[in-house]
C-alpha angles and dihedrals in degrees: 000000000000090000098071098067087049091050094049092042090053090051091049092050093049092052092048090050090051091050092048090046088055089054101252121149130222095271091055092043093051092043092054095044090052091050088052094051093048090047089049097048089049091051093049088046094050087248092303099150095199092050093047090050088049089049093051094038097240135116118279088234089063091055094041091051090048091050092049094044093054093041097243095133088126092053133263 
């Protein structure tokens, strides 16, 4: 079991390195990561925004605003 966190940590480190290599700053990296988390939660919850919000422990309005802002009203 101890290998799983190391694998995930290595993957995250690789993604961060890639973002830094591409010249992105912390705000861009956090924004992009947050977007990935929301998209993944929506995928796992079959685009149910309430369930996705519960999964990532945020308010449903946060997910709803993000979906509207990125033009995903019709689904992913």
